[in-house]
C-alpha positions in Angstrom: 0.0 0.1 0.0 2.8 2.4 0.9 4.7 1.6 -2.5 1.3 2.5 -4.3 1.0 5.8 -2.5 4.7 6.7 -3.1 4.1 6.1 -6.9 0.9 8.1 -6.9 2.3 11.1 -5.0 4.8 12.3 -7.7 2.0 12.1 -10.4 -0.3 14.4 -8.4 2.0 17.2 -7.5 3.2 18.1 -11.0 -0.4 18.1 -12.2 -1.4 20.8 -9.6 1.7 22.7 -10.2 1.1 22.8 -14.1 -2.5 24.0 -13.6 -1.3 26.9 -11.4 1.5 27.9 -13.7 -0.8 27.6 -16.7 -3.3 30.1 -15.1 -0.5 32.4 -14.2 1.0 32.3 -17.6 -2.2 33.1 -19.1 -2.6 36.2 -17.0 1.1 37.2 -17.9 0.3 36.8 -21.6 -2.8 38.8 -21.4 -1.0 41.7 -19.4 1.7 41.7 -22.1 -1.0 41.8 -24.9 -2.9 44.5 -23.3 0.3 46.6 -22.7 1.2 46.3 -26.4 -2.3 47.1 -27.7 -2.3 50.2 -25.4 1.0 51.4 -26.9 -0.3 50.9 -30.4 -3.4 52.9 -29.4 -1.0 55.8 -28.4 0.8 55.6 -31.6 -2.3 55.6 -33.7 -3.7 58.6 -31.8 -0.5 60.6 -32.4 -0.4 59.7 -36.0 -4.0 60.7 -36.4 -3.1 64.2 -34.8 -0.2 64.7 -37.1 -2.3 63.5 -40.1 -4.9 66.1 -39.1 -2.2 68.8 -39.2 -0.9 67.8 -42.4 -4.2 67.5 -43.9 -5.4 71.0 -43.0 -2.2 72.2 -44.8 -2.7 70.1 -47.8 -6.2 71.3 -48.2 -5.2 74.9 -47.9 -2.5 74.4 -50.6 -4.9 72.4 -52.8 -7.3 75.4 -53.6 -4.7 77.6 -55.4 -3.1 74.5 -57.0 -6.6 73.7 -58.7 -6.4 76.9 -60.7 -3.2 75.5 -62.5 -5.1 72.3 -63.4 -8.4 73.9 -64.5 -6.6 76.6 -66.6 -4.8 73.9 -68.6 -8.0 71.7 -69.0 -9.9 74.8 -70.1 -7.3 75.5 -72.9 -7.4 71.9 -74.2 -11.3 71.8 -74.0 -11.5 75.1 -76.0 -9.1 74.0 -78.8 -11.1 70.6 -78.7 -7.9 68.4 -78.5 -8.7 64.6 -78.6 -6.6 61.6 -78.4 -6.9 58.8 -80.8 -7.9 55.7 -79.0 -7.2 53.4 -81.7 -3.5 53.8 -81.7 -1.6 51.4 -79.7 1.3 53.1 -78.0 -0.1 54.3 -74.7 1.8 56.0 -71.6 0.3 56.0 -68.4 1.5 58.0 -65.3 0.6 56.7 -61.9 0.6 59.0 -58.9 1.3 57.5 -55.6 4.0 58.2 -52.7 6.4 56.5 -50.5 4.2 56.5 -47.4 1.7 53.8 -46.3 -0.9 53.4 -43.4 -3.4 55.3 -45.3 -5.9 52.6 -46.5 -6.3 51.6 -50.1 -5.3 55.0 -51.7 -2.2 53.6 -53.5 -4.0 50.3 -54.6 -6.9 52.4 -56.0 -4.6 53.9 -58.5 -3.0 50.5 -59.6 -6.4 48.8 -59.8 -7.5 51.6 -62.1 -4.5 51.2 -64.3 -4.8 47.5 -64.5 -8.6 47.7 -65.4 -7.7 50.2 -68.0 -5.1 47.8 -69.6 -7.5 44.9 -69.4 -10.1 47.1 -71.1 -7.8 47.8 -74.0 -6.9 44.2 -74.4 -3.1 44.2 -74.9 -0.4 45.5 -72.4 2.6 45.0 -74.6 2.2 48.6 -76.1 1.5 50.3 -72.8 4.3 51.6 -70.5 4.0 53.2 -67.2 5.8 55.8 -65.2 5.2 55.6 -61.6 5.7 58.3 -58.9 6.2 56.8 -55.5 7.5 53.5 -54.1 4.1 52.1 -52.9 2.7 52.2 -56.4 5.9 50.8 -57.8 5.9 47.8 -55.3 2.6 46.9 -56.3 3.0 47.0 -60.0 6.3 45.2 -59.9 4.4 42.0 -58.9 2.6 41.7 -62.3 3.6 44.5 -64.6 7.3 45.0 -64.0 8.2 44.9 -67.7 5.8 47.8 -68.4 7.5 50.2 -66.0 10.1 52.3 -67.8 10.7 55.1 -65.1 9.9 55.5 -61.4 10.4 58.3 -58.8 11.2 57.5 -55.1 11.5 59.9 -52.1 8.3 61.4 -52.7 5.5 62.1 -50.2 7.6 62.8 -47.1 7.2 66.6 -47.7 4.5 68.5 -49.5 4.9 68.6 -53.3 6.3 71.6 -54.9 6.4 72.8 -58.6 10.0 71.5 -59.0 8.7 68.0 -58.2 6.0 68.4 -61.0 8.6 69.9 -63.3 11.0 66.8 -62.9 8.0 64.4 -63.7 7.1 66.5 -66.7 10.5 66.5 -68.2 10.8 62.9 -67.7 7.6 62.3 -69.6 8.8 64.7 -72.6 12.2 63.1 -72.7 11.3 59.5 -72.5 12.4 57.2 -75.3 9.2 55.5 -75.5 7.2 57.0 -78.6 3.7 57.2 -77.3 0.6 58.1 -79.3 -1.6 59.0 -76.3 -0.7 59.6 -72.6 -3.0 59.4 -69.5 -2.3 60.7 -66.0 -4.1 58.6 -63.2 -4.4 60.1 -59.6 -6.6 60.4 -56.8 -9.0 63.5 -56.5 -10.0 64.8 -53.1 -13.8 64.6 -52.5 -14.1 64.8 -48.8 -12.5 63.8 -45.6 -13.7 60.3 -46.0 -13.8 59.8 -49.7 -11.9 60.4 -52.8 -12.2 59.4 -56.6 -9.6 57.8 -58.8 -9.7 59.9 -62.1 -7.6 60.2 -65.2 -6.5 63.1 -67.2 -5.3 63.1 -70.8 -1.8 64.5 -71.5 -1.4 65.8 -75.1 1.7 66.2 -77.3 2.5 69.4 -79.3 1.5 67.3 -82.5 -1.9 66.4 -81.0 -2.6 70.1 -80.3 -1.6 71.3 -83.8 -4.0 68.8 -85.3 -7.0 69.9 -83.3 -9.9 71.4 -85.0 -9.9 74.9 -83.5 -6.2 75.5 -83.2 -6.3 77.9 -86.1 -8.2 80.3 -83.9 -4.7 81.1 -82.1 -2.9 82.4 -85.2 -0.2 84.1 -83.2 1.2 80.9 -81.9 4.3 79.7 -83.5 6.1 76.5 -82.7 8.4 77.8 -79.7 5.4 79.4 -78.0 3.4 76.1 -78.4 6.2 74.0 -77.2 6.8 76.2 -74.1 3.1 76.3 -73.3 2.8 72.6 -73.6 5.6 71.9 -71.2 4.2 74.5 -68.8 0.7 73.0 -69.0 2.0 69.5 -68.6 4.0 70.5 -65.3 0.7 72.3 -64.2 -1.3 69.2 -64.7 1.1 67.0 -62.8 1.3 69.6 -60.0 -2.6 69.5 -59.8 -2.4 65.9 -59.6 0.2 65.8 -57.0 -1.8 68.2 -54.7 -4.9 66.3 -55.2 -3.2 63.0 -54.3 -1.4 64.7 -51.4 -4.6 65.9 -49.7 -6.5 62.6 -50.5 -3.6 60.6 -48.9 -3.6 62.7 -45.7 -7.3 62.5 -45.3 -7.3 58.8 -45.9 -4.4 58.5 -43.4 -6.3 60.5 -40.8 -9.4 58.3 -41.2 -7.4 55.1 -41.1 -5.6 56.0 -37.9 -8.9 57.1 -36.3 -10.5 53.7 -37.2 -7.2 51.9 -35.8 -7.6 53.8 -32.6 -11.2 52.8 -32.2 -10.3 49.1 -33.0 -7.5 49.3 -30.4 -10.1 50.7 -27.8 -12.3 47.9 -28.5 -9.7 45.3 -28.1 -8.4 46.9 -24.9 -11.9 46.5 -23.5 -12.1 42.9 -24.4 -8.7 42.0 -23.0 -9.5 44.0 -19.7 -12.6 42.0 -19.4 -10.7 38.7 -20.1 -8.0 39.6 -17.8 -10.3 40.4 -15.0 -12.3 37.0 -15.5 -9.0 35.0 -15.7 -7.7 36.6 -12.5 -10.9 35.9 -10.7 -10.8 32.3 -11.8 -7.3 31.9 -10.5 -8.1 33.5 -7.1 -11.4 31.3 -6.8 -9.4 28.3 -7.5 -6.7 29.1 -4.9 -9.5 29.8 -2.3 -11.2 26.4 -3.0 -7.7 24.6 -2.7 -7.1 26.3 0.7 -10.6 25.6 1.9 -10.5 22.0 0.7 -7.0 21.5 2.4 -8.4 23.1 5.7 -11.4 21.0 5.6 -9.3 17.7 5.1 -7.5 18.6 8.2 
């Protein structure tokens, strides 16, 4: 009988010890998770405040920048310039940035470009110029052969006209002989919404071939070339400002949603922590009372 009890005693002690350590480990894991989620919530709240300040500045800068884009569009509309959709060589300019944590604002531009290429049928005659590393990273997965130029280190500071002029010069000096060009970007609509739109980019030959170009009889070749370069830079600047404002508003909305989700997770973890701690205390009291009753 004593031999049987001596063999049974070592089996009972580890089981009780494992049950207690398992409960304490669960409490420790919940406490660590609760602390990490609380720290994440502090970060998301700080990023929301920073994005709100940057969004206010981007919205102020967007209003004067729209006059550049609207003025260039008005000239092309009055001249009635049109692109020949039947010609194959197509150049697309995607406007994104280097920064993330702003919802699906970058993927919306890439999805628009992919849908446009699928609609046209063949992607062999389409080339893409990407502004921003986020858009480039998405396009490289499936359309790496179509990318002819990309710009990095963009989006960390507000866009200026020099950035737009650099992109415009790259479009004008590209080796790809395109018949038509399209600028794809996000247009700011409200704090919680934006639209992915496109703008046609015209070459000097397309402007000269328009129906009402003869109304401007005082325009020579140099004046037309200079105006086309300036209007192209103005349109790119307009797209950059629209994209920057949309990005900041989307980031502010995303960080607000992340803060709310973290708050809900903190409430659930706090409730789980309190229930687990109460269960551990209750179990220990039952063991103490059972031991005292056995004596």
